[in-house]
C-alpha positions in Angstrom: -14.9 -21.2 -23.6 -13.3 -19.1 -21.5 -11.7 -19.4 -18.2 -9.9 -17.0 -16.0 -7.8 -18.2 -13.4 -8.3 -16.8 -9.6 -5.4 -16.1 -7.2 -4.2 -14.7 -4.4 -5.6 -11.9 -2.0 -8.8 -10.2 -2.5 -7.7 -6.9 -4.1 -6.4 -9.4 -6.7 -9.1 -11.9 -7.1 -11.3 -8.5 -7.9 -9.2 -7.7 -10.4 -9.3 -10.4 -12.1 -13.4 -10.7 -11.1 -13.2 -7.2 -13.6 -11.5 -9.5 -16.2 -14.1 -12.3 -16.0 -17.3 -9.7 -15.6 -15.3 -8.0 -19.1 -15.2 -10.9 -21.3 -18.6 -12.4 -20.4 -19.8 -8.2 -21.7 -17.7 -8.8 -24.6 -18.1 -12.4 -26.1 -21.4 -12.6 -25.2 -21.8 -16.0 -27.0 -19.1 -17.5 -25.3 -19.1 -19.6 -22.1 -16.6 -17.9 -19.7 -16.5 -19.5 -16.4 -13.5 -19.1 -13.1 -10.8 -21.5 -12.3 -10.7 -21.4 -8.5 -8.8 -24.7 -8.1 -5.5 -22.4 -6.7 -7.5 -21.7 -3.3 -7.8 -25.7 -2.4 -4.2 -26.0 -1.8 -3.1 -22.5 -1.2 -4.1 -20.5 2.4 -3.0 -16.8 1.5 -5.0 -14.2 3.1 -8.6 -15.8 3.1 -9.1 -18.1 0.6 -11.4 -17.2 -2.7 -13.5 -14.3 -0.9 -15.5 -13.3 -3.9 -18.7 -15.3 -3.3 -18.7 -15.1 0.4 -18.5 -11.2 0.1 -20.6 -10.4 -3.3 -23.1 -13.3 -4.0 -26.8 -12.5 -3.0 -26.2 -9.0 -2.0 -29.3 -7.1 -2.4 -29.3 -5.0 -5.7 -25.9 -6.6 -6.7 -25.3 -7.7 -10.4 -22.1 -10.2 -9.2 -22.5 -12.9 -11.0 -19.6 -15.9 -11.4 -19.6 -19.4 -12.6 -17.1 -21.7 -11.6 -15.3 -23.9 -14.3 -15.4 -28.0 -13.9 -12.1 -30.0 -13.5 -13.0 -31.4 -16.9 -13.6 -27.9 -18.4 -10.3 -26.6 -16.8 -8.4 -29.5 -18.0 -9.8 -29.3 -21.5 -8.8 -25.7 -22.2 -5.8 -25.4 -20.2 -4.4 -28.7 -20.6 -3.4 -29.4 -17.2 -5.9 -31.6 -14.3 -6.2 -29.3 -11.7 -6.7 -30.5 -8.2 -10.5 -31.8 -8.2 -11.0 -31.8 -4.0 -10.5 -29.8 -1.2 -9.8 -29.9 2.9 -6.9 -32.0 3.8 -6.4 -34.4 0.5 -5.8 -31.4 -1.6 -2.3 -31.0 -1.5 -1.6 -34.7 -1.5 -3.7 -34.7 -4.4 -1.8 -31.6 -6.4 1.8 -33.3 -5.4 0.3 -36.5 -7.3 -0.7 -34.8 -10.1 2.8 -32.7 -10.9 4.6 -35.7 -13.3 1.4 -36.0 -15.2 1.1 -32.3 -15.8 4.0 -31.7 -16.4 3.9 -34.5 -19.2 1.0 -33.4 -20.3 2.5 -29.7 -20.7 5.5 -31.0 -22.9 2.8 -32.9 -25.5 0.4 -30.4 -25.7 -2.0 -32.9 -25.7 -3.3 -35.9 -24.1 -2.9 -39.3 -26.4 -5.3 -41.6 -24.8 -8.5 -39.6 -24.8 -7.2 -37.7 -27.7 -7.9 -34.4 -26.5 -5.1 -31.7 -28.1 -5.4 -28.9 -26.3 -6.1 -25.3 -28.2 -5.4 -22.5 -25.5 -4.0 -19.5 -24.8 -2.3 -20.2 -21.7 -0.9 -16.8 -21.0 -1.2 -13.2 -19.0 -3.3 -11.1 -22.0 -2.9 -8.0 -22.4 -5.5 -5.5 -23.7 -5.7 -4.9 -26.3 -5.5 -9.4 -27.1 -8.6 -9.0 -24.9 -10.7 -7.2 -27.8 -9.4 -9.1 -30.3 -10.2 -12.9 -29.6 -11.3 -15.6 -31.6 -14.5 -17.0 -30.2 -14.1 -20.5 -31.8 -11.0 -20.8 -29.8 -10.3 -21.8 -26.0 -8.6 -19.3 -23.7 -7.1 -20.1 -20.1 -6.1 -17.1 -19.1 -3.9 -15.6 -16.0 -2.6 -13.2 -14.5 -3.3 -9.5 -12.3 -4.6 -7.3 -14.7 -4.4 -4.4 -12.9 -3.1 -2.2 -15.4 -6.0 0.8 -15.8 -7.0 0.0 -19.0 -8.7 -3.1 -17.7 -11.2 -1.1 -15.8 -11.2 2.3 -16.7 -14.6 2.9 -18.6 -16.1 -0.2 -16.4 -15.9 1.4 -12.8 -19.7 2.3 -13.0 -20.4 -1.2 -14.2 -17.8 -2.8 -11.6 -20.1 -0.7 -8.8 -23.1 -2.4 -9.6 -21.6 -5.4 -9.6 -19.0 -5.1 -6.3 -21.7 -4.3 -4.1 -20.5 -5.0 -0.5 -23.2 -6.3 2.6 -25.0 -3.9 4.6 -22.8 -2.1 7.3 -24.2 -3.0 10.7 -23.3 -1.8 14.8 -19.7 -0.6 15.1 -19.1 -0.5 11.1 -22.2 1.5 10.5 -21.4 4.0 13.4 -18.4 5.0 11.8 -19.8 5.2 7.8 -22.4 7.6 8.9 -19.6 9.7 10.8 -17.3 9.5 7.6 -20.2 11.2 5.9 -20.5 14.1 8.1 -16.7 14.9 8.1 -14.7 15.6 5.8 -13.4 12.2 6.0 -10.1 10.7 4.4 -8.7 7.1 4.6 -5.4 6.4 5.4 -4.2 2.4 4.3 -0.8 1.6 5.8 -0.2 -2.0 4.9 2.7 -4.1 6.5 2.3 -7.5 7.7 2.9 -10.1 4.7 5.5 -6.8 3.1 7.6 -7.5 5.9 8.1 -11.1 5.5 10.8 -12.7 4.0 9.1 -13.5 1.1 7.9 -10.1 -0.7 10.9 -7.8 2.0 13.0 -7.9 -1.5 10.0 -7.1 -4.0 7.3 -4.7 -2.2 7.9 -1.4 -0.6 6.9 -0.7 2.9 6.0 3.2 2.5 7.2 5.7 5.0 6.4 8.8 6.8 7.8 11.1 3.7 4.9 10.0 1.5 2.1 10.2 4.5 3.3 13.4 5.2 3.1 14.3 1.5 -0.1 12.8 0.9 -1.7 14.4 4.0 -0.7 17.7 2.7 -1.9 17.6 -0.3 -5.5 16.8 1.2 -5.5 19.4 3.1 -4.6 21.5 0.7 -8.1 20.5 -1.3 -10.2 19.8 1.6 -11.1 21.8 4.3 -10.5 20.6 7.6 -10.1 16.6 6.5 -10.6 13.9 9.3 -8.5 11.0 8.8 -9.5 7.2 9.1 -6.6 5.1 9.4 -6.5 1.1 8.4 -4.0 -1.0 9.1 -3.4 -4.7 10.0 -0.1 -3.2 12.5 -2.2 -0.3 14.8 0.3 -0.4 17.1 2.5 0.8 14.8 0.0 3.6 13.2 -0.2 4.8 16.8 3.3 4.8 17.8 4.5 6.1 14.2 1.9 8.7 13.2 1.3 11.0 16.7 2.4 13.4 14.0 -1.4 13.6 12.9 -3.8 14.8 15.2 -7.1 14.5 13.7 -7.3 10.8 13.2 -9.1 8.1 13.3 -7.4 4.6 13.6 -9.6 1.7 12.9 -9.1 -1.3 14.2 -12.4 -3.5 14.4 -11.9 -5.8 11.0 -9.8 -9.1 11.0 -10.3 -11.9 9.5 -12.9 -12.7 7.4 -14.4 -9.1 8.0 -11.4 -7.4 7.1 -13.0 -6.9 3.8 -15.1 -4.4 5.9 -12.1 -1.9 5.8 -12.0 -1.7 2.3 -15.6 -1.1 2.4 -15.1 1.6 4.9 -12.3 3.4 3.0 -14.7 3.3 -0.3 -17.1 5.4 1.8 -14.6 8.3 2.3 -14.4 11.7 0.5 -10.6 11.3 0.0 -8.1 8.0 -0.3 -4.8 8.2 0.7 -4.1 4.0 -0.8 -1.2 2.1 -0.1 0.8 0.0 -2.9 -2.1 -2.4 -2.6 -4.5 -3.4 -4.9 -6.8 -3.6 -1.1 -6.8 -0.1 -1.0 -6.6 0.9 -5.0 -10.0 -1.1 -4.9 -11.7 1.2 -2.1 -11.0 4.0 -4.2 -12.3 2.5 -7.6 -15.7 1.9 -5.9 -15.6 5.1 -4.1 -18.7 6.9 -5.8 -18.3 10.5 -3.8 -18.9 13.1 -6.2 -15.4 14.8 -6.5 -13.1 12.2 -4.4 -9.3 12.6 -4.3 -7.0 9.6 -4.3 -3.5 10.5 -3.6 -1.0 6.8 -4.9 2.1 6.4 -4.8 4.8 6.5 -7.6 6.0 3.0 -6.8 5.0 -0.6 -5.5 7.5 -2.9 -6.4 11.5 -1.8 -4.8 12.9 -1.6 -8.3 10.3 -0.7 -10.2 8.8 3.2 -10.7 5.7 2.0 -13.1 2.7 3.2 -11.6 0.8 6.1 -13.5 -3.0 6.6 -13.6 -5.5 8.9 -15.2 -8.4 8.8 -13.7 -9.9 12.0 -12.5 -9.1 13.3 -9.0 -5.7 10.6 -8.9 -2.7 12.1 -7.7 0.6 10.6 -8.0 3.3 11.4 -5.6 
C-alpha cells in the first residue's frame, strides 16, 4: 500500500493530488490512498478542499480514496488523530508520547506489526521505481515540474472546477472576449510573523516587468487583478489603467479566483502555488505565463521549462 499525506492550502493539496494520481497510474495493482488527518487538527486556509471542489463535477475524472486510521498506522508507524472537531487536538496531544515511542522502536511489540515504510519526501526518480511489495508513506509538496510536466492533459480532466454562475460567469465571459491577463498579488500570510522571513512579497518592479512582457506578446491586453488585499491593489497599482480588480470570491469560494485566472489568455503569477495551478490548468492555446525567479527570500531556484512560461 502507498499512502500520500495531504496538508496545507489548496495549491499544495493539488500538487499532492497529482502525486497521488501519478502513483495510481504507475502502480495499478497497488492500493494508493490519501491521509487527510492533518486537517483534523490544523485550520490553515480553508481545510481539505479537494473533495468539496472537484468531487462529483460532471465530466471530471477526479477520484480520491481516504486511508483509514488503521491503514495509516500500519504503513507509517504512527497513530493518526482518529477524530475531527473539538476533541481532535486533545487526542493528538495524548497520542504524542505513544507516537514518539513508535518512532524510536520502529515496530509495535504488542500487536506484532513491524513497519516497512518509506516516510520520506520522495524524489521524481524514486517515484518511478517503487517496490510494489512494500508499504510507503509519502509526505511533502511535490511542486517540481518533473512530477506534472507530462500529466497536464490528465490533470485538466481530473481537476475540473464546478460551473461558474452569477457574477463569476459574467467575468469569465468578458475574459473570453478580451486579451485577458490575470495578475495574482499574494500578501496576507506572507506578511505574517510565520512567513515574513521566508517568502517574498513581490514588489512593483516584478509586476511592471511582467506587464511589459504581456504587452509585447499580446495586443491591447486587459489585466484582471486577484488578491486577498484589494485595497492594496487599488492603491499600489494606480499606474495600471486597463485593469479590473476581482474581489467577489472569499472564504470557501476563494477557489473561484483560481478558476477565473485559468480562463485568462495570459497569467502573471505570484510566488504562490495557487496562481501556479491556475496556469497549469489553463488550456487556452498559446497562453503565456510570467513567473518570478524567486519564491523564497534566500533561494533563487524557480526554473520552469513549460512552453510559454517566462521567468523574470
